[in-house]
C-alpha positions in Angstrom: 0.0 0.0 0.0 2.8 2.4 0.9 4.6 1.8 -2.4 1.4 2.3 -4.4 0.8 5.6 -2.7 4.4 6.8 -3.3 4.1 5.7 -6.9 0.9 7.6 -7.3 2.3 10.7 -5.7 5.4 10.5 -7.9 3.3 10.1 -11.0 1.3 13.1 -10.0 4.4 15.2 -9.3 5.8 14.4 -12.7 2.6 15.4 -14.4 1.8 11.9 -15.6 0.2 11.6 -19.0 -0.7 8.6 -21.1 2.8 8.5 -22.5 4.5 8.3 -19.0 2.0 5.9 -17.4 4.4 3.0 -17.5 5.5 3.4 -13.9 5.1 0.0 -12.2 4.3 -0.7 -8.6 7.4 -2.1 -6.8 9.9 -0.6 -9.2 12.1 2.4 -8.5 10.6 5.7 -9.6 12.2 7.5 -12.5 14.8 10.0 -11.4 13.9 13.7 -11.5 15.3 16.9 -10.2 13.3 19.8 -8.9 14.1 23.1 -7.3 12.5 24.0 -4.0 11.2 27.4 -2.9 14.7 28.3 -1.6 16.3 27.7 -5.0 18.0 24.4 -3.9 17.9 21.5 -6.4 17.1 18.1 -5.1 16.9 14.8 -7.1 15.0 11.7 -6.3 18.3 9.8 -6.5 19.5 11.7 -3.5 17.3 9.4 -1.3 18.1 5.8 -2.3 16.2 3.1 -0.4 14.0 5.7 1.4 10.3 6.4 1.3 9.8 9.9 -0.3 6.6 11.8 0.3 6.0 14.7 -2.1 4.1 17.7 -0.8 2.6 19.5 -3.8 1.5 23.1 -3.4 -0.5 24.5 -6.3 -0.9 28.0 -7.3 -3.9 29.2 -9.2 
């Protein structure tokens, strides 16, 4: 259940479309790099073997 939730959050964060819907449960997520609100870049590969929870803040 935890992996499925993390995979769903990851897909949401990447802006999953039909073309990128090949993320499989139980497999490592695709690496990506994002910049936080302080201008610091962080990559998913910076956290190997850890559960990563993404907090998405949307602006209208």
